[in-house]
Steps between C-alpha positions, in 0.01 A plus 500: 500500500616860451714652772275809497127518427501711184140418411336820631749721314469307173121472509450866592729612218336277235149608601605866487644451152201316355383778266854559371555129437174467308580808289841350418338176382240693303778687318674171413180351358443807284832449319457217242769231499347229282711195421468435213607731345736538795610864479545523877788744553262802511310345793825437685606860442175635641513258793849621588374859499207410726737324740735799502209720609470268802870534577578153364787473251468230237799388296403443136648205310411506128524157340713510179283548195625191320387281791167678521426454130604135509252464786220636281465828686569868423661641816574389858643701785508320834504704822680409822454689825757418771443609860766416760404478867769483770779244460491140385174312478335334200442646156133457412368558149141606434410434136198614298452549127362802318436348158139391445299304246300716254150581629293357215130574453195495726603719794236679706768729646779681315805267488737788571268712713590385850136560589406445866150372579358454849375146557263424789664161561868571445543876539674708230610306190740630233461383139760488224738281308789400726337631818524150649763333277721647619529877516322468834817360651710789374286688754501224765876469507573872467287587802637209701845647439382851592345368820825331601688817420266686736553240773877536464464879519319455830789300640406138425817302434481319167785315331492385141431610146167533321495497122202573279531321166250668267528310175331498161488166319307259723231461234776383264661263752720716725833416334578869456355598837611322820716248312684780319560689826641184657708405194653846484599490867287805575340324795585208730214474752474249782118485490232617259131582510324529165162646405206299630170518684402587855317190622761234433876456484596336171788260545488314168358538152482319170757520228414559136630389161394677182588289198436574133446204266530550124341218298650502149337330201495561126257726319292373207195592297179412683386313186797262545555479877683167467796685345559695820549430870220656706650682798155573645403133495821416684445789741156358578662175608750697707215682672318175575816356655559816704148491641534130585830584673322779689261242644797309645634819660176537694594183690821657634427672831709754687550470874519881528177657633354736242651314203316210342632347176716583198307652211535531124337753270541552126452875495586599144474335158551638152587369157392427145535695176152519345175309494598314183854406605618205709654661811879483513547644849300511823643649819378429854598665826471294816483614862609220737474580872725302735429419865789542750555122508599514133809709574790332321270300272557521124151634434599638162648167389182320602288748304720472191465122504120524502503739202765310303322165535177647362676671210699190405176324410465732197717460190685810383452684831776645716479703821721769647499626858583838649501573870338837565540502877585274790413612853591250769272449804550702817616276784495554874865523604656445842496833678167611356340453843677820607255678268197271516446490878501876567296578189236248606498622859473871424248450217286273716488761774430795270246331271340282767513177297728200467774568244603182315839429351415349163581468133332659198452360147674799337861588429683819596848648480549421872647170382818679393586564864446140612709378207788691660433335834328808646200407721201675344126528559221702341309744717342838431178691447191328365202276578504125543530403134602636164140452386372735772750763384411427136868496416559463124128565459259789451447738792811396690465641850657539842323537833683790659447362851712204385772736381505667841501167687764333283731799539479464877565125480809548283633785714452305825666191351797699372541676835514161670764373258710814533487485879580129533827396660 
């Protein structure tokens, strides 16, 4: 437990700053940062200016343009805030991403409006793309840092380093966000907390493979189809085999609460030349989600075998594979209890409910920390599920009472870690 009870100071400060914190988040939501197209440096620039107005200096790290373009984006500038307290102690990274998926159609509220609506059940709710995933935690982590700074100003002894990692390619896999910061030696944290939700501590999540399959045949006149090799016919067999394989995946069960089975989705398909031509090429894109127990398994090799066997049954057909992305599962590492226990305890007290430690069937860039052996969990502002927040959906929203509560939980947890002996 902390050597000094900092809770009253932290809670009083965060409550007094509520309007300022919400205005900060509103400003972030009103600056588009869609990925794709992934032109995210302007959002980082504006975020740095907003932080500077709060007395928080952010170091800007532009990713080289060649890497950005190879990644399928336009611009990335990652921000790192580094706050040193006392001497010694752990270095704790707080990571959230500012790139967001495009809003799409069908919104009842302006995607970039940051509109706040009073709700009888949940209190004030802010709407906008990225308000929950995960610009909210730019605000959570910034005000947790400010609260600790205030506690230190009032004489509370804290020892350690807090780093805010505000990155911009999570929607494209995170390789040029947290992974890039770690690869470049810009940061070497001992522990990490990544963007999450308020009513559970996420300790594990699925991995994801995106694989493109190109089924090659030979074009021919539709009046003489026997002179060609029908790529669409072969692709149909491939699809049938993939869906049969998906049925077998449903029998694999994860032991991690919150995660059920591996999944497979064929999300994109295109091909053909014209109505009166035998198709010579059909391309499929496959999303294969991996449960934590599949870490180290050759999932891609297994998937290739399924596709190749189906294609081989058709004369004149060849297949080519291209990996689009591979995100490994997030695993619970030894040492993660240093984060999990205080987060659960403080959140349970503040929200008045049991706070589970569980997994989620998503993937995030938090995995880049655990791959370096850094104990990492997900915790931040938001309701119980992504569906409640409507993340990656129309009318994405954040209950502002959850923002206030999560900020207190994070600040109290960090104070405990920075006061431990």
